[in-house]
C-alpha positions, 0 to 999 in steps of 0.5 A: 551211339553209346557214347555222349555226343561230344565224345561221339564226335571226336571218336567219329572224326578219328575213324574217318581220318583212318578210312581216309589215310589207310591206303595212303598213309598207313602210319597216319592212319595207325596214329588216328586209330590209336587215339579213337582207341584211347577215347573209346576202347569198348566201341566194336567199331574202333576196335575194328578200325584199329585192327585194319590200321594195325594190319595195314602196317604189318603189326599182325599180332596187335591187328589180330587181337583187335580183330578178336576183341571186335568179334567177341563184341559183335559176334560177327564172322565177317573178321574170320579171313583177315584174322586168318591172314594175320596168322600167315603173317605171324608165320603160322600158315598152319593155323590159317588153314585150320580157320580156312576149314572151321565152321565160321566160313559157312557163315561168311557171305560170297565175297567173305568165302572168295577172300578165305580161299585167297587166304588159304591159298596163300598159306599152301604157297607159304608152305611151298604147296604150289600145286595145292594152292593152285587147286584151292583157288579153282572154284565156281567163282574163278570159272564163272564169266560174270564180273564180281568185286573179287573176280580180278583178285581172284584170277590174279592170284591164280595167274600168279600161282600158275606162273610160280609153278612154271605154267606160264602159258596158262599164266599168261591166259589168267593175267589177260582175264584178270586185266578184262575184270579189273576195271578199277585198277586194283592189281598190276595184272596188265604190267605182269602181262606186258612182262610175260609178252617181252614188252618194255615200257620206254620213256617217250622224252628220254634225256637223248631226245630232250638233248635234240630238241634243245639243239633244234630250239637253238638252230631256230633261234640262230635262223630267226636271228639271220633272217631278221638281220636284213630288216635290221640293217635297213632300219639303222640305215634309215636311222643314220638318214634321219640322223644326217638330216638333223645334223644338216637342219641344225647346221642351217639353223645355227647360221641362221641364228648368226645371220640374225645376230649380225644383222641385229649388231649392224642394226644397232651400230647405225642406230648409235 
């Protein structure tokens, strides 16, 4: 709203492309974010988009700088968890834990608080504190039977922490719960569960089976060819008979023409 209309349209188009590409083509999204940043670096939404694009490309230092700039412009704390995760990406899990205990966390909505809990548990794991990571994830949100947008990811993180700690039976239980709540397929919980159950996925149309199908097709062609052979022989026999009849008719026609010519010749001699 603070930009001239033409410039606002250009910036908007670049931000739209960042949103479209950030999951499938992070590098492409990052390129569009740099264009938007060059056009309107004083717009908070542009700095936030640039931060997420850098974050998706694991450019954590750059992402953190952009998130800090966006927060200064708006005073909003919504970016606090992802800023803490950038600290983890920079190899500073202690700093991420400090942020998890900061007053800003209390200002986050429920989704933001769950996200902060996930980041804190990840920081504990970075520091090889597996038991502490498990305890960090144990919360009313984890125990709740209601399914929220964050439920699958929270259950998945808890199952993964349990498995890392060697508690395989409990991990299997929570991977199963993650599958139940993951309607959008945002995690690979089903694959992890199958792996724990010793299930192996085999291609139903492997090379051996494909070769077998090719052999069967060849056999069918041979049988079909043989089945059609008698019919073809009959057709050839009929054609031969027709050709023979045609030869006889042709010979008779030639004899008739010769006879007519001879008769015509005799008639001319008599007239002469």
